N, C-alpha and C positions, 0 to 999 in steps of 0.2 A: 611248127609250130612252136607247139609245147615242151619238146627238145631243148630248140633252140631257149625259150624262153628261160628255164629250170637252167640252165648253163651260164645266160646272162645272169642272172640270180645270183650262182654261186660266184663269176666273176666280180660283180659289183661287191658281194661280201669281202670275200678275199684281199679286193682293194682298198676296201674301210677297214682292215683289219691292220692291213700293209702300212694306210697311213696311217693310224693310230700307233703302229710300234715307230716308224719313223719320229715322229709326233716325239714321244718318249724320249727317244733315243738324243734325237734336236735338245730336249730341253736337259737331257741329261751329261749331254755334251757343252751346254751354255753352262750349268750348274760346275763343270770339272771346270771349265775356261774362268767363268765368276769364282772359284775356289781357289785356282790355282795363284787368279791375280790377288786375291785378299792375301794369299800367302806371299806371293812375294811384297806387296806393300808390308805386311807382319815384318819381314824382315828389314826390310828396308827401314821400319820405324826402328826394331831391335840394334841397330846400330846407329849409337850416342850421335858420331860423326855426321850425319843424317842434317843435322838441324844444321849443320854450319855450310854443305853443300848443297847445287839443285840437284834434286833427285829425278831420275828418268822413270821414274815408276808415275804412273798418271794420279791413279788414286791416292797417293802420297803426297802432289803435288796440286790435287784440289782440294784435299787436305788445309794447306797450309792458304791456298789459295782465297785474301778474305771477299772477292767479287763471289765466289760459288758457295757461298754458305748453304745454300738449299740443296744442293748438289753433295755436299759438304754432309751434312745431317745425315741423309742417308746413308752415303759410307761407310759413315763413323759410327751409325746403328746397325749394321754387319758385321761390322768390323769387332763390334762389342759383343754381339751372339757367336762370332765366330771364337774371339780370343779365350770365350769361358766354356767353351768347352776341349781349350789347351790346359795342359797342367805343367808343361815341362818347366823346372826353372832356367834353361835356357833362353828363353825369351820372354821371361818376366818384365827387362825393361821393354818391351813394345808394349807388356798389356799396360803398365804404367801408363806410356805413351799416351796408348788411344782411350783411356782414362780420362788422364788433363787434355786430351783433342774433343773428348765427350763434352767436357764441362763448359770447354773453351767456346764451344760452337752451341754449346745452349744459349751460353750470356750473349754470345756474339748475334742470335737471331733476336733472344729478347731483349738486347738494347736497339734492332735493329724495328721490331715491333713497336717501342717506347719510342722511336723517332718517327714511325709512319703515323701512330697513336695521334703526337703530338701534332702532326703536319695537316692530320684529318684527311691523311690516304688510305680510305677504304680499301681499295687494290692491296697497296701493300701489306696492310694490313691483316689481308684475308692471307696471302702468301705467306706471309711468316708465321700464321694463325697455322694453316693447313699445314708446313711442315712443322711445328715446334710438335701439333695432337700425334702426326703419323711419325715422329720421333720418340715422343715422350707421355704420351697421351695430352688429356690437356688441363689438367690441375696448376700447373706452374706458368699456361701462357693465360689462362684465367684470374689466377692471382695476378699476375702481372696488368694486366687490364684493369680490373679493379682498384689493385693499388694506383696506379695513374692517374682515371677517375676520380679519386680520394684526394690525390697531390693536387691535381689538377683544380677541385673547388676549393681546397686549402689554402690553396694561394690567390684563389680569388677572395675569397673570405676577408685573407688576410689585410689586402690588398682594398676592400671597401672598408669606407670608415666609421668608428666603433660607435654605438649612440647606446645609451644607456636608459634600457628601457622600464617606466614606471610599471609599466603592464606586464608581466610576464606571460601572459594569455598571446600580447602581440609578439613577443619574440616567438612562442611556440608558431603563430602560427608563421612566421616569418619562416622558421626554420623547415616548415610543414609545406612551403612554397619552394622551399630550395630543391627539397628532397623529388616532389614531385616533379620539377622543371628538369633534374636529374635524369630521373626513369624515362619519361616524354622525351629526350635528346636522347637517349643511351641504349633504350630497347633497340628501335631502326638499327644502330649500328652492331648491336649483338646480331641481328637479322643476317646483317649484308657481309660481318666479319668472319664468323664461326658457320660451322656445319649444324645444318637443322637437330642433329642428333642431342648437340650440346647444346644449344642455346638457353633452354629450359633452365638447366643447373647455372647456366654462368650467369642467368637472368635472378636469379634466387641468393648466387653468392653477392652480388652486387648489393639486394635488396637486404642483406641480410647484417652484410658491413653499414651500409647506409642508418638499419637500427641501431645495433651494437658499436658503429666506431667509437671509442672513448673521449675522440678531440670533435668530433663533428656528427655522432649520431645520438639518436631519440636519446637511449637509454641514458648516458650522462649525463642529458640534458634535462629527464626527468627524474633523478635524481637533488639534481638543484630545485627545480620548478615546484616539486612535492613539498620543499620546505619551507616556502618564500613567504611573507606574509602581507606582500605590496599588492595583492590584485584586491583582499579581501576588505582592506586600509582605506584604499581606494577609493572602494562602493561604499563603504561605512560613511567616507567623508563625504560622498554627493550626498547620501540618502540620511535625515537626521532619525528616520523611522528606524532604520536598519540596528536588526538584533547585535547588541556588539558583537564584535568579534572573537573568536575563541582558536585554538592550535584546531580543535574538532571541526568545526566548521570552516576553516581555512582549508583544513586539507581533504573533507569530502568536496568540496566545491571548485577546490583545485583541479583534484584526480579525476570528478565528472567531467569537465571542461577537454582534459586532456585528450580522457580515453573516447569521448566524444569527436574531438578533431583529427585522433590520430586512426577514428573508426572512416571517418571523410575521408580523410588522406588515403588508406588503404581501398575504399572504394574508387576511389579515382586512379591510384595505378593498376586496379584491375577493368579498368573502362581503357585504359591505354593499351594495355597486353590483349584486349577484346578488340581492340582497332587494328592492331597489328596480324591478328589470326584471320580478322576479316578478309582484310587485302591479301593475304598467304593464301589462305582459300580460296578468294579472287580469282585469284591468279593461275592455281590449279586450276579447277575448273573450267578456267578460258584454254589452256592448255591442253585437256584431258577431256573429250565428251565422256568417257566409259561412266555410265550411271554405277555400277558396282564402284569406279575410285571416285565420283560423287559423294558416295556413303562415305565411305571410309574416312576421307577427307574430313566430312563433318563428323564422326565419331573421334578423330582426333582432336579435333578444336574442342568439342564437349570432354575429353580426358584432358586436354591443357588446360581449360578452364577451371575445373575440378580440382586440380595439381594446383595451380598458384592460388585458389581460394585454402585450401588446406594449409598452403603453405605461409598465406598470409595472419592466417589466424593463430597458427605457431608461432609466429612472432609478436604478432598483440597479445598471444599466451605469455613470453617469454618476458615482455614487457612490464604487462601488468600483474599478473599469473600469484606473485609476492604481494601484492597492495591490496588484495581483493581480500582475504580474510583479516587485515588489519580493517582496510574499507568496514568490512560487518562491521567489528564490534567497534571503531570511530563512528559511524552512523548512529549506532545504538547508546552510544556516552552519549552524542549530541542531542538527540530523542529525545533522551531523558531530562537534559536538561532544557530546552527547552519547552516540553513538557512543565518543567516544575516553576521557569520563569511567568509561564500562563496563568498558573492556580498563584505564583507568589504574588503578580501584578493587582489579582482580583482582590477586592476588599470587602471579608465578610461583613454585616453586620453583626455586633454584639447584643444577646439578649440583655435587654433593660432589669436592672435590678431594684425591685421592689423597693421603695421609699420609707422607711420609718421614723422620717419625720410628720411633723402636724403641722408646722409652718410653712408659711406660705401659700394655704390655700387658695386663695382666690385670686394670686397672679398665676397659680399652676390651671387652675379651672377657664381662666383667661386665653391661655396659651393652647390647653386640647381643644376650646372652640373654634379658635382660627385654624390649628390643622386639620380637624373634622369639617371645615367648612372651603378652607383655602388650598389645601392638598392637591397637587395637578398629576394627573393620573396618566401613565407610559403612552406613548402612541397608541399600544394596543389595549390597553385599559379599555375602550369602549367596547368590546366582544366580553371582558370579563367582571364589568363592575357590577354586579348585579342589587346593590343597592341605592338608591337614590340618593343624594347630599343630603337631601330634606330628612330620610328616613335616619341617615346616620350620623346628623345632627340629634335628632333624639334621642335615639338610642347613646349614643355619644355622653348627652346631659343628664340622664338618667344613670349610666354611670360613673359622671362627674360629681353626682352627689352622693353614688354611691360609694366609689373605690377613691375618688380623689381624680384632681385633675392631672395633675403629674405622670401619673400612673397610665394613664388613657392617653396622652401624650406620647409618651415616650414605647407604649406598644404598638399605638398605630405608623409611628415614625419606623421602627424597626420593621413591621408589617409591609408598609411601603418599600423602603429599603430594600427586604430579601423576594417583594413581590417585582420590584425591575430588576434585580439580578437575573434572577428565574426565568423573566422572558426576554433578558440580554442576548441578542445571537451573537456576539461579540466574540464569546468564548469559545463554543462551536465552530467557530468563523476561522478561528485562531488555530482549534485543533485541526480543523481542515488542512488550512495552507501548509503548516506545519508538516503534515501525512502528504501531503502531493506532494509538497519538496522531494521529501525522502524516496517516496514510490518514484519519481520520477528519474533521482538520482540511480536509483539502484537497477531501473530498466535499463539506464544507460551502461554502466559499470558491471551487471553482473548479466548481460544480456548472454543466453547460452550455459547459464554455471545453474548445478544445484543450491547453489546459495541463495539465489534468486528467491526463492519459495521459501527458502527458513528464512530469510531477513524478514520480507512480506508477512509472513507471523508474527512474527518478536515484533513487527513495526505497530502490527493491529490489535495483537495481548497487551504490549504498552499502553499504546490509547484507552484500553478498556480497565488498565489498571487506574488509569490516572483521570480520565474523565469519567468512568463510570466509578470503580471506588472510591476516589477519594473526591472529587469536584462533585458529583451529584449526591454521593452519600454527603458530606459535608452539606449540602442546602437541605436535605430530606432532613436529617438533625435539628439543622436551625428551624425548618417549618413543624417539629415538634415543641419546639420551644414554645411556638402559640400557644399550646395545648396545658402547657404549665398552672400548676394552680394558683401561683401565686402570680400571675401575668393576665388572668382570666379577663377576657369584656364580654360585653353583650357579641360583639364581631367576631369574636376567636375562632368558632367552628366554620363559617361561611369564608376567614381568610387562610383557613388551612386547607379548602377545596380551592382557592382561586390558585393559592399556591402550587399546590397539587396538578393542577390545570397543564401549569406553567410546565412543569418538568416532565411530567411523562411527556410533553412535547419536547422537551430535551433528552428525553429518555430514547424516544425514536429516533435519535440520532446516530444511537448504534446500530439499530437497523439498519436505517440509510449507509453508511459508511460502510456495513459489510457486504449489503447486495450489492451497493455500486461500487465497491474498490476492490473486496474480496475476493469474491467469488470470479469475477472476470477473470481474476491476476490466477486464481488456484481451479481452473478450468480442469486443466490435466494432474491436479495432484491431490486425490480426496481424501489422503493423509494429513495434510498442509490444513486443508479444508477443515475438517475434523476439528483439529486443533484451537481454531481460532472460533468454529459453534459454540464449541464447548465454553472455550474463555467467555466467550457474551454471552450462554447462556445460564453461566456459574456467576457473573454479575448483575444481568436482571434477576435471577431469584435473590441476589442478597438486595436489590433495590425494591422488591417487591416485597421482601419480607418488611423491610423497611416502613414502605406503607403499608403493610396490614396494620402493623403493629400501631402507625398512626390510625388508622382508621375505626380501631379497638379504641383506642384515647382518643379520637374524638365523639364515638358515638356516647363515650363517658360524657362527656361536654355538654354534648346537645343532651342526656337526660337530666343533667342537672340545672341547666338553663330554661328546662320546662319544666321542671318542678318548682324553681324559682318565679317562674313569670304565671304558674297557676296558683301557686301560693300566694304572689303577692295582688292577683288582679279577681281573684273569684272570691264573691262575695255568698253568702249564706243566702240572700233574698233573691239569688239568682234563678232559683228550683225551688221556695217556697211563700206562696202567699205576698208576692213581691209585682212591681208594676212590670220590675222588670221581665220578669218571666211570661208576662202578657205580650209582650213589643211581637213583632215578626221579624228581629235581627238575631242574629248570635249573641252570646255572651261578649263582656269585654275581657276576660279572660281566653276566651275563644280568639278572638279578634288579636290579639297581641301574639297569643300562641301561633296563630297561623301567619301573621307577618312575621313571624321571627322563622316559621318551617320555611314558608313558600321557598324564601329564594334560596335555602337549603336543600330543595329538593332539586328545582330546577339544577342546581350547579353540579348536582348528585347525578342528576340524569345525564348531563353532559359530559361530565367527566369519566367518571365510574362506565366501563360498556359491559356488554352481554351478562354475563354469568354475575360477573362481580359488582355490577350496578345492582341486577334481582335480588342477589342474599344479600346487600347493607338496605335495601330497600325493607326487603321485608323481618330484619335485623330492628331497624327503626322502627317500623310499623308495633312489630310486638311490642320492643322496650315501651314506643309510648302507650299501648292497649295497659299496659303493667304500671306502668305509671298513672295512667287517667282513672282505673278501677282504683289504684292504689288514693287517688286524690279522691274519688266519689265517695268513697266511705266517710268523708267528713261530716257529707252535706245529707240533708233530709229533702223529701221531693215528696211532693203532688202533682197532680194530672197535666199541671201549666208548667210546673218545672221540666215535669217529662219530655213536656214539650220543645222547651227552652235546651234542652239535652239533646233530643233527637236533632234542633237544628247545631247545634255544636257540634254531632257527630258527622254530620254531612258536612260541613265546613273543615273540618278536619279530613275527612274522605277525599272533597274536591283538592284540597292539596298533594296528596297524593297520587291525584288525578294523571293518565297518562295514558297512548295512542295502547302504550302494552305493559299497562298495568298487572304485576304480579297476581295468580287468584287469591295466593298465602295473602297477601295486603287487604286484596276484598272480603276474602273471609275472615279478617284479622276485624275489620271494621263493620261487616255483618252482625258480630258479636256483641259490639259495644251500639249498634243498632237494638238488640233485641235486650241489651241492658236496660238503656234507656226505656222498652215497653215494658219494661219490669216494672214501672215505677207509673205506667199506664193505664194497666187492664185490673179490669175487676179480680178481687182474690180469689174468686171462685173457677178461674181462668188461667192460672198461671201455670198449673201443671201441668195441663194440655202444651202451653206456649213452651213451658221449660221443654219437657220430652220430644217434640219435634225438630225443635230449632236448634241452634247451635252453643243454647247456654248448656244443653248436656254434657258438652267437651268440658266445661268450667268445673273446677276444683270446688269441688263440697261446703268447704271453708267461707270460700269466698263468694259462691253463691249465695249461702246461709248468710251473711255481711251485707250484700247488695239487698237482698231480700229486705233485711232489716230496716234500711234507710227510707224503706214508703211512709210517707207523712199520718197513713192510716194502719201503719205496721201493730203498735199496740191493739187498738180498736178490732183487730181483726187477728190479730195471728195466730186463733186456734183453727181460721177457715183455710186461711192461706197453707200451715202447719199441715193441714189434712189434705189441702190439692196438690202441696208438694212429696207428701206420701204415696199419696193415690198413683202420681205421676212414676215415683220411683218404682212403686211395684209391679206398672205397665212396661214398662222398662224390664225389667230383671226375668218377668214373664214370657 
């Protein structure tokens, strides 16, 4: 059996070899016969008279038979290859004839393809396309197919009634609707007519022509579209509040609208392609249950999705790439114009000019009283009005008598106008609206572009420069005008803080825009975020410098007001042998001074925060201490006067009182309290009191002057001097 099996194997192997050899010989025989037939046809074509007589050669007759175009295309391709290998001049006529027949056959096939396409015969189109692709690849038949589609569309467009639209956006939408309809109609045709391997490139060829055709495509339409002003003019006509139209505004609005609509059209085209791929994929799965084939089909669909997406993005770039850099500059130019328009529309109040005339005092006084009593606060004034109308009237009346009614009236009008402007949210809202519009357009036109981050940064830095460095800085400079010597009133310091409070809220708008607008857009761009942060911080530092200068200036104003109040209202009888010092109330000067300081301290606590508030209150308290000590040197004190002084110091301390009063402020009033006790203690106890208390930190010269203001200093000068000397010696030891 083994021997038989071995012999059977050998015979089988021999049979296979013999079969292969016979197949090879048969193939060679067929090629020889085909070559012989081609040679005979070549010789027949080499005879010029063959055109006049019917040839006996089958191939030649097929080539000349218009009903056998598809067979002729196969023959002429073989003859073209065969003749290209022959270089004999004797058959040059045949070679030329083959080239002529080749061109004729191709043209006839293309004509037949066009005829079938016009009829909508997909089977005939597919047959012609297959012959043309086998004959000369797919380029010419693809070009002819796309050309026919475009000609058909142009013919339909020419037959439609032409209506001139006043809105180019409507014209653009109409064009995109037509293009989407063409894709919806032709993509299934491409799937049915052309081989699967050629479908992607033919679809892309069709879309490229639709995008770039000079007569029908998007590119030529966009060139005219972006030059028109009809769209924005119609909008402006329908909206009286619309900012006056400008070429820059027209351009960015139209470009944004065009890009947005083009992206929508591209998404629709991708959806059409995806639907066709889904149908093809479903058909493949139903006809082939192999799981590996299903996976391969899914990968193929994903690859096709990526290909069409990439292609359409390239088309978008070809349409809008040249406009992006121009758009960035145009958007910035428009932004600057709009920011300038916002600030130009603001009416900044003019600081009042001091009146040099002396006439008309009674009329000016009456006008000032009217303004002081009837001025209507802004809607937000309820939270910022720190002085009652009664106190305002009384203060204003005293100032009228001193400075003249006209000066007070003009100062009050200036303050009210400036406060109204500082509290107005219209300007920040206008800035926000302009920025939001610019960013929205940027997100559309520059989506996926590096220019997007750069434009967002430039939009924000331009906003900081306009709103912060110009608008807010201007308001702060005007606020400081309230504190100018020639415009001072009793309310100037309070007015400064009221307006500063409103301006600090406007300054917060810079941070709001940075956190709400810039940070989310620059999450992936730390460099651009840093640029915006530095721009904002530079502006905040500048504004902080202006506020700091104003605070120093207002401190000087407060000092002058305190000196004036104390000088005007403090009587020598308050602290020496008078009935006033016997009462249980504070002095008139203290009451007036606390009436002046209390609203100021309240608004300081509210306006300034944390360390700024602490530092300013410490400065104010120490300044008050120095001024008050200088003031006390003008008076003499008996024990009853010391009690009056203690009540006054307690009232002053209470004016500064708060849950988080700085320790340094308490120490300041502790010192003043000890100064008051200097006038109440017996002479022999002064030394120990000075040694153990805060008076030890006081300047020696100042302490000496204070002690001299005791009512009994002349009588007890030696005792007092000895007591202070003992205190000094004990301290040194």
